[in-house]
Phi, psi and omega in degrees: 000135175253143181243139177230160172128174185293328179291322175293317181296313179300313179302316183295318179293319177295318180297323183293341177288330187273179176251168181302129180087351180274130185255117184244158179214161174272174179293332176295315177297315182303314182294321177295315183292316184299316185286318184277317188245352184048056178277144175278123183220139177259133173285134183249353177112177180263139187229131169291131179239137177306127180082003178235123187294322184258133176302138183265131171286133185242142182231150179244130175291138176267047182285334183232081182293343178273357178254135175245140178245153176291179177296155177294145180284143183285147173264005180295161181278357180292148177281141175297145177266341182200157172240145179227122175225038181099336179247170175270127178230153174230149173250139179293132181294343184266320184237355179064019173276139181300142179226171186284135176280126178297329187291318186232351178082000177284151179125187182257128182297146177208151183247005187248025183246167179299169181291346183282005173225151177282146181252000000 
């Protein structure tokens, strides 16, 4: 069975903002859960979502207090300029593959990128 529609689209866009194991909700879901179950949730702000005219307020369930997640991923169409996992990484503007950082030498070597990154 395939499901279509604005609710499914919104759910998919909200899901794409989060990290593995992170449980996110819209303000509608937050209000229902807060009234019925008095669940602890943190507001994360309003985010523009592709195909949805009004930015959506996003909340995170506090179901795993011992786990921390990074900032929500942007749903914008802009290419990311860098990735951070404790080391310095750069992404190629043409293909978005990680390349070696000139400043510290970290990253994955590549020979097919422009002169602004070391190969």
